[in-house]
C-alpha positions as CSV (number, residue, x, y, z in Angstrom):
1,X,8.1,23.0,-23.5
2,X,5.6,20.3,-22.5
3,X,2.2,20.1,-24.3
4,X,-0.5,22.3,-22.8
5,X,-2.6,20.8,-20.1
6,X,-6.0,19.6,-21.0
7,X,-7.4,21.0,-17.7
8,X,-10.3,19.5,-15.6
9,X,-11.4,20.8,-12.1
10,X,-13.1,19.3,-9.1
11,X,-14.4,21.1,-6.0
12,X,-13.4,19.5,-2.7
13,X,-14.0,20.5,1.0
14,X,-10.6,22.3,1.0
15,X,-10.8,24.1,-2.3
16,X,-10.8,23.6,-6.1
17,X,-8.2,21.3,-7.6
18,X,-7.1,21.4,-11.3
19,X,-6.0,18.2,-12.8
20,X,-5.4,16.9,-16.3
21,X,-7.3,14.9,-18.9
22,X,-4.9,12.4,-20.5
23,X,-6.2,9.8,-23.1
24,X,-9.6,10.0,-21.8
25,X,-8.5,9.5,-18.2
26,X,-8.4,12.1,-15.5
27,X,-5.3,12.6,-13.4
28,X,-4.9,14.5,-10.2
29,X,-1.3,14.4,-8.8
30,X,0.0,15.9,-5.6
31,X,-3.4,16.1,-3.9
32,X,-3.0,16.9,-0.1
33,X,-5.0,14.6,2.3
34,X,-3.4,16.1,5.5
35,X,-1.3,19.1,6.6
36,X,2.4,18.7,6.2
37,X,3.8,16.5,9.1
38,X,6.6,19.0,9.8
39,X,7.7,21.1,12.7
40,X,5.2,20.7,15.6
41,X,3.3,18.2,13.4
42,X,6.2,15.7,13.3
43,X,5.2,12.6,15.2
44,X,1.7,13.7,15.6
45,X,-1.6,12.4,14.2
46,X,-2.2,13.7,10.7
47,X,-3.8,17.2,10.9
48,X,-6.5,18.5,8.5
49,X,-5.6,20.1,5.3
50,X,-5.7,23.9,5.4
51,X,-8.2,25.2,2.9
52,X,-6.8,27.1,0.0
53,X,-7.9,30.2,-2.0
54,X,-8.4,30.0,-5.7
55,X,-7.6,27.0,-7.9
56,X,-4.8,24.6,-6.7
57,X,-2.9,22.8,-9.5
58,X,-2.6,19.1,-9.2
59,X,-0.9,18.3,-12.4
60,X,2.5,17.2,-11.0
61,X,3.7,14.8,-8.3
62,X,5.0,16.2,-5.0
63,X,8.3,14.8,-3.8
64,X,8.1,11.4,-2.0
65,X,8.5,11.0,1.7
66,X,12.1,11.2,3.1
67,X,14.2,7.9,2.5
68,X,17.8,6.9,1.8
69,X,18.6,7.4,-1.9
70,X,21.6,7.0,-4.1
71,X,23.7,10.1,-4.6
72,X,23.5,9.4,-8.3
73,X,19.9,10.7,-8.9
74,X,19.6,8.5,-12.1
75,X,19.7,5.3,-9.8
76,X,16.6,4.4,-8.0
77,X,16.7,2.8,-4.4
78,X,15.1,-0.6,-3.8
79,X,11.8,1.2,-3.3
80,X,12.0,2.6,-6.8
81,X,12.7,6.3,-5.7
82,X,15.5,8.5,-6.8
83,X,16.1,12.3,-6.6
84,X,14.6,14.8,-4.1
85,X,12.3,13.8,-1.2
86,X,10.5,15.9,1.5
87,X,9.0,15.5,4.9
88,X,6.1,17.5,3.5
89,X,4.8,14.3,1.6
90,X,1.3,13.4,2.5
91,X,-0.2,13.5,-1.0
92,X,-2.2,11.3,-3.2
93,X,-2.3,10.4,-6.9
94,X,-5.9,10.0,-8.1
95,X,-6.7,8.4,-11.5
96,X,-10.4,8.4,-12.5
97,X,-12.6,7.7,-15.5
98,X,-14.1,10.6,-17.2
99,X,-17.8,11.2,-16.2
100,X,-17.6,8.5,-13.5
101,X,-20.6,7.9,-11.3
102,X,-20.6,5.8,-8.2
103,X,-17.4,4.2,-9.4
104,X,-15.7,1.6,-7.1
105,X,-12.4,2.9,-5.6
106,X,-9.0,1.1,-5.1
107,X,-6.9,2.8,-2.4
108,X,-3.3,1.7,-2.9
109,X,-0.5,1.6,-0.4
110,X,3.0,1.1,-2.0
111,X,5.7,-1.3,-0.8
112,X,9.2,-0.5,0.4
113,X,9.9,-2.2,3.8
114,X,8.2,0.7,5.6
115,X,11.1,3.1,4.9
116,X,11.3,3.2,1.0
117,X,8.9,3.9,-1.9
118,X,6.2,6.3,-3.2
119,X,2.7,6.1,-4.4
120,X,3.6,7.9,-7.7
121,X,5.7,5.2,-9.2
122,X,4.9,4.1,-12.7
123,X,4.1,0.4,-11.8
124,X,1.0,1.8,-9.9
125,X,-0.4,3.8,-12.7
126,X,-4.1,3.6,-12.6
127,X,-4.9,4.1,-16.3
128,X,-6.0,0.6,-17.0
129,X,-8.2,0.7,-13.9
130,X,-9.9,3.9,-15.0
131,X,-10.5,2.6,-18.5
132,X,-12.6,-0.1,-16.8
133,X,-14.5,2.1,-14.4
134,X,-12.4,2.1,-11.3
135,X,-10.9,5.0,-9.5
136,X,-7.4,4.5,-8.1
137,X,-6.1,6.5,-5.2
138,X,-2.3,5.9,-4.6
139,X,-1.0,7.0,-1.4
140,X,2.2,8.5,0.3
141,X,2.4,7.7,3.9
142,X,5.2,8.5,6.4
143,X,8.3,6.3,6.4
144,X,11.0,5.0,8.6
145,X,11.6,6.7,12.0
146,X,9.2,9.6,11.0
147,X,6.6,6.9,10.8
148,X,7.3,4.3,13.5
149,X,8.9,6.1,16.5
150,X,7.9,6.2,20.2
151,X,9.7,8.4,22.8
152,X,8.8,9.5,26.3
153,X,9.4,13.2,25.5
154,X,6.8,13.0,22.8
155,X,4.3,11.2,24.9
156,X,4.6,13.7,27.7
157,X,3.9,16.6,25.3
158,X,0.6,15.0,23.9
159,X,-0.5,12.4,26.3
160,X,-4.0,12.5,25.0
161,X,-2.9,11.5,21.3
162,X,-2.1,8.2,19.8
163,X,1.7,7.5,20.0
164,X,3.6,5.8,17.3
165,X,2.1,4.1,14.2
166,X,2.1,7.3,12.2
167,X,2.0,5.5,8.9
168,X,-1.0,3.7,10.0
169,X,-2.6,6.9,11.2
170,X,-1.8,8.3,7.8
171,X,-3.7,5.3,6.2
172,X,-6.8,6.0,8.2
173,X,-6.6,9.7,7.4
174,X,-6.5,8.8,3.7
175,X,-9.6,6.6,4.1
176,X,-11.5,9.4,5.9
177,X,-10.4,11.7,3.2
178,X,-11.7,9.4,0.5
179,X,-15.0,8.9,2.4
180,X,-15.5,12.7,2.5
181,X,-14.1,13.8,-1.0
182,X,-14.2,10.8,-3.5
183,X,-17.7,11.6,-4.7
184,X,-16.3,14.8,-6.3
185,X,-14.3,12.4,-8.6
186,X,-17.3,10.3,-9.3
187,X,-16.5,7.6,-6.7
188,X,-18.6,5.6,-4.4
189,X,-17.6,6.0,-0.8
190,X,-19.2,2.8,0.2
191,X,-17.3,0.7,-2.3
192,X,-13.6,1.1,-1.2
193,X,-11.0,-1.6,-1.6
194,X,-7.8,-1.1,0.3
195,X,-4.9,-2.7,-1.4
196,X,-1.1,-2.8,-1.1
197,X,2.1,-4.8,-1.9
198,X,4.9,-5.8,0.5
199,X,5.0,-3.1,3.3
200,X,1.8,-1.7,1.8
201,X,0.2,-5.1,2.2
202,X,1.3,-4.9,5.8
203,X,-0.5,-1.6,6.1
204,X,-3.6,-3.3,4.8
205,X,-3.3,-6.2,7.2
206,X,-3.1,-3.8,10.1
207,X,-6.1,-1.9,8.9
208,X,-8.1,-5.1,9.5
209,X,-7.7,-4.6,13.2
210,X,-7.8,-0.8,13.7
211,X,-11.0,0.3,15.3
212,X,-10.8,3.7,13.6
213,X,-10.6,2.0,10.1
214,X,-13.7,-0.2,10.7
215,X,-16.4,0.6,8.1
216,X,-14.1,2.7,5.9
217,X,-13.5,-0.1,3.4
218,X,-15.4,-3.2,2.2
219,X,-12.7,-5.2,0.6
220,X,-8.9,-5.7,1.0
221,X,-6.0,-6.9,-1.3
222,X,-2.7,-8.1,0.2
223,X,0.1,-8.7,-2.3
224,X,3.3,-10.4,-0.7
225,X,2.6,-8.7,2.5
226,X,0.8,-11.0,4.8
227,X,2.6,-9.8,7.9
228,X,0.7,-11.6,10.8
229,X,3.2,-10.4,13.4
230,X,2.7,-9.4,17.1
231,X,3.2,-5.7,17.7
232,X,6.5,-4.6,19.3
233,X,6.1,-3.6,23.0
234,X,6.3,0.1,23.4
235,X,9.1,-0.2,26.0
236,X,11.2,-2.2,23.6
237,X,10.6,0.3,20.7
238,X,11.5,3.2,23.1
239,X,14.6,1.6,24.2
240,X,15.6,0.8,20.5
241,X,14.9,4.4,19.5
242,X,17.0,5.7,22.4
243,X,19.8,3.5,21.5
244,X,19.7,4.5,17.9
245,X,19.5,8.3,18.8
246,X,22.7,7.9,20.8
247,X,24.6,7.0,17.5
248,X,23.9,10.5,16.2
249,X,24.7,12.3,19.4
250,X,21.2,12.6,21.0
251,X,21.1,11.6,24.7
252,X,18.3,10.1,26.7
253,X,17.2,13.4,28.1
254,X,16.3,14.9,24.8
255,X,13.1,17.0,24.6
256,X,10.4,16.9,22.0
257,X,11.9,20.2,20.7
258,X,15.4,18.5,20.5
259,X,14.0,15.6,18.5
260,X,12.0,17.8,16.1
261,X,15.1,19.9,15.4
262,X,16.8,16.8,13.9
263,X,16.7,17.1,10.2
264,X,14.6,14.6,8.3
265,X,17.6,13.8,6.1
266,X,19.6,12.8,9.2
267,X,17.0,10.1,10.0
268,X,17.3,8.8,6.5
269,X,21.0,8.7,6.5
270,X,21.3,7.0,9.8
271,X,21.3,3.2,9.4
272,X,20.1,2.6,13.0
273,X,17.3,5.1,12.6
274,X,16.2,4.9,9.0
275,X,13.8,1.9,9.1
276,X,11.9,2.9,12.3
277,X,10.8,0.7,15.1
278,X,7.8,-1.2,13.8
279,X,4.2,-1.1,15.0
280,X,3.5,-0.5,18.7
281,X,0.5,-1.0,20.9
282,X,-1.6,2.1,21.7
283,X,-4.6,1.7,23.9
284,X,-6.9,4.0,21.9
285,X,-5.6,3.7,18.3
286,X,-4.0,0.2,18.1
287,X,-5.3,-1.9,21.0
288,X,-4.5,-5.2,19.4
289,X,-2.5,-6.8,16.6
290,X,-4.2,-8.2,13.6
291,X,-3.2,-11.8,14.3
292,X,-4.7,-11.5,17.8
293,X,-7.9,-9.9,16.4
294,X,-8.3,-12.6,13.8
295,X,-7.8,-15.3,16.5
296,X,-10.5,-13.5,18.6
297,X,-12.8,-13.1,15.6
298,X,-12.5,-9.3,16.1
299,X,-10.9,-8.2,12.8
300,X,-13.0,-6.4,10.1
301,X,-15.0,-9.1,8.3
302,X,-14.4,-8.2,4.6
303,X,-13.4,-10.2,1.5
304,X,-9.7,-10.5,1.1
305,X,-7.6,-11.3,-1.9
306,X,-4.1,-12.3,-0.8
307,X,-1.1,-14.2,-2.3
308,X,2.6,-14.0,-3.2
309,X,5.0,-14.8,-6.1
310,X,6.7,-18.2,-6.8
311,X,10.1,-16.8,-6.6
312,X,9.9,-15.4,-3.2
313,X,8.9,-16.4,0.4
314,X,5.5,-15.5,1.6
315,X,3.0,-18.0,0.1
316,X,2.7,-19.8,3.4
317,X,1.9,-16.6,5.3
318,X,-0.7,-15.6,2.5
319,X,-2.2,-19.1,2.9
320,X,-2.5,-18.7,6.7
321,X,-4.1,-15.2,6.3
322,X,-6.6,-16.6,3.8
323,X,-7.4,-19.5,6.2
324,X,-7.8,-17.2,9.3
325,X,-9.8,-14.6,7.6
326,X,-11.9,-16.7,5.2
327,X,-12.9,-19.7,7.4
328,X,-16.0,-17.9,8.7
329,X,-17.8,-14.8,7.5
330,X,-16.5,-13.0,4.4
331,X,-14.5,-15.1,1.9
332,X,-10.8,-15.0,1.2
333,X,-9.3,-15.5,-2.3
334,X,-5.8,-17.0,-2.6
335,X,-3.4,-16.6,-5.4
336,X,0.2,-17.4,-6.4
337,X,1.8,-15.5,-9.2
338,X,4.1,-18.0,-11.3
339,X,4.7,-16.2,-14.6
340,X,8.3,-15.2,-15.4
341,X,8.5,-12.8,-18.4
342,X,10.7,-14.1,-21.2
343,X,13.0,-11.1,-20.9
344,X,13.6,-11.8,-17.2
345,X,14.1,-15.6,-17.6
346,X,17.9,-15.4,-17.3
347,X,17.8,-13.5,-13.9
348,X,14.6,-14.8,-12.4
349,X,15.7,-18.4,-12.6
350,X,13.7,-19.4,-9.4
351,X,10.4,-17.8,-10.7
352,X,9.0,-14.3,-10.4
353,X,10.6,-12.3,-7.6
354,X,9.2,-9.9,-5.1
355,X,7.2,-7.1,-6.8
356,X,7.1,-9.0,-10.2
357,X,3.4,-9.1,-10.2
358,X,2.8,-5.3,-10.0
359,X,3.0,-4.5,-13.7
360,X,0.5,-7.2,-14.3
361,X,-2.0,-6.5,-11.5
362,X,-2.1,-2.8,-12.7
363,X,-1.6,-3.7,-16.4
364,X,1.1,-1.0,-16.3
365,X,3.9,-2.7,-18.4
366,X,4.7,0.4,-20.4
367,X,4.9,2.7,-17.4
368,X,6.8,0.3,-15.1
369,X,10.6,0.6,-15.0
370,X,10.6,-3.3,-15.1
371,X,8.6,-3.6,-18.4
372,X,8.4,-1.4,-21.4
373,X,9.5,-2.5,-24.8
374,X,11.0,-5.7,-23.4
375,X,7.7,-7.3,-22.7
376,X,6.3,-9.6,-25.3
377,X,2.8,-10.4,-26.5
378,X,2.3,-13.1,-23.9
379,X,3.2,-10.6,-21.1
380,X,0.7,-8.0,-22.4
381,X,-2.1,-10.5,-22.7
382,X,-1.5,-11.9,-19.3
383,X,-1.3,-8.3,-17.8
384,X,-4.8,-7.6,-19.2
385,X,-6.1,-10.8,-17.8
386,X,-4.6,-10.3,-14.2
387,X,-5.7,-6.7,-14.1
388,X,-9.3,-7.7,-15.0
389,X,-9.3,-10.3,-12.2
390,X,-8.1,-7.8,-9.7
391,X,-10.8,-5.2,-10.8
392,X,-13.5,-8.0,-10.8
393,X,-12.6,-8.5,-7.1
394,X,-12.8,-4.7,-6.6
395,X,-16.3,-4.6,-8.2
396,X,-17.5,-7.9,-6.5
397,X,-20.4,-7.8,-4.2
398,X,-19.0,-8.1,-0.7
399,X,-21.3,-11.2,0.0
400,X,-20.3,-13.2,-3.1
401,X,-18.4,-16.4,-2.7
402,X,-16.7,-16.4,-6.1
403,X,-16.3,-14.1,-9.1
404,X,-15.5,-14.4,-12.8
405,X,-12.7,-12.8,-14.8
406,X,-10.1,-13.4,-17.5
407,X,-12.4,-14.7,-20.1
408,X,-14.5,-17.0,-17.9
409,X,-12.1,-18.0,-15.1
410,X,-14.2,-18.8,-12.0
411,X,-12.1,-17.7,-8.9
412,X,-13.3,-19.7,-5.9
413,X,-13.0,-18.7,-2.3
414,X,-10.3,-20.5,-0.3
415,X,-10.8,-22.9,2.6
416,X,-8.1,-24.8,4.4
417,X,-7.1,-27.7,2.2
418,X,-8.6,-26.0,-0.8
419,X,-7.5,-24.4,-4.0
420,X,-5.5,-21.4,-5.1
421,X,-5.6,-19.3,-8.3
422,X,-2.3,-20.2,-9.9
423,X,-1.4,-17.5,-12.3
424,X,0.8,-18.7,-15.2
425,X,1.6,-17.5,-18.7
426,X,-1.7,-18.9,-20.1
427,X,-3.8,-17.3,-17.3
428,X,-5.1,-18.3,-14.0
429,X,-6.3,-21.7,-13.1
430,X,-7.4,-23.3,-9.8
431,X,-5.0,-25.7,-8.2
432,X,-4.5,-27.5,-4.8
433,X,-2.9,-24.9,-2.5
434,X,-1.2,-27.3,-0.1
435,X,0.9,-28.9,-3.0
436,X,2.7,-25.5,-3.5
437,X,5.8,-24.8,-1.7
438,X,6.7,-21.5,0.1
439,X,9.4,-20.0,-2.1
440,X,11.7,-21.6,-4.6
441,X,14.3,-23.1,-2.1
442,X,12.0,-24.6,0.4
443,X,12.2,-28.3,1.1
444,X,8.7,-29.8,0.8
445,X,9.2,-31.6,4.2
446,X,9.5,-28.3,6.0
447,X,6.5,-26.6,4.3
448,X,4.5,-24.5,6.7
449,X,1.0,-26.2,6.5
């Protein structure tokens, strides 16, 4: 039997939650922020949580959102998930300091190409954050075709509701939930940093241009996810969805009831359907793409920390986002993560790969499936430094133009032609950004400047 739970409770708008105290840190797992997006709620905006009677346990993770997984439940997919999933998946993991008061909050959106992953993975463990006074809220959001899907039958049924972009609608619902409930955990609802990696970084980039998200966060972190892409026209997404549905025997005259009768597992198992159909315009909810909003000076003007890893593409996109977001108004802080752990040196021959920075930014080496006992003293020291830098940004005053971390390192805001924080084994140092290539295989003559 597991050890007894060292219980702690909080009172929320919907009812009382029971979490656990673990090594001086408070954990609340499986916290609902919206009603299950099942049945009639599939492909609809997130609906309010139904209040519950009595005390609700929040001591174990709920299943992640539906996604393709290996039949061998001991093998994780590329998003780090194995085992059971559920369409009922709109839950949070909250890690908080004990006796916190007005603590800054990091709201974390996981990666996974928009159709994989979960907020409960070990790499995103918020223990180190909590021990330094920051609350972490790690998010599950809808994935694949259950997240990014538009169809005429759905629009006809609810013409007054936003269509498509359900993962982004979930993200806004999370921020509204945090605004209304985080004080119960000792958090400051006016000091919210949204953060994400890969697809989660793409969620954050899109939050910068959503009218409904404006004012719900004061800083943003984008790790290997500077996806400055135009939205997919709705007509194109509808055509793609119809063609994909035909591969599972669903014709063009399908009703909303027909679509909702398809099992969630069927969407995950269907290669043409599983990844969804990207973000689409919606006059009310998503009137513009973030790249268009940045060009028009209409994006949320908040400090941004953005970067990528040396062993992947994406640094040029990060530099572009930093330049567009930080040239006027709030500053942008640019990084490149260049440290390859010794135990990965034989495999990561071109530098740290996609997602390699996560166990360092969270200082979660011992809880990440990529770290553990294989990490050495240098890895652990660097993880402490990098984590403190990320938290220094979270704690930074929004009007600051620089901040200090990692034993005196002064991280300066980026301007075009300026410097990047280069994160190597010995810690971060400022270096000329334009001298760095975009990925390990790029020819310098084709660098995107």
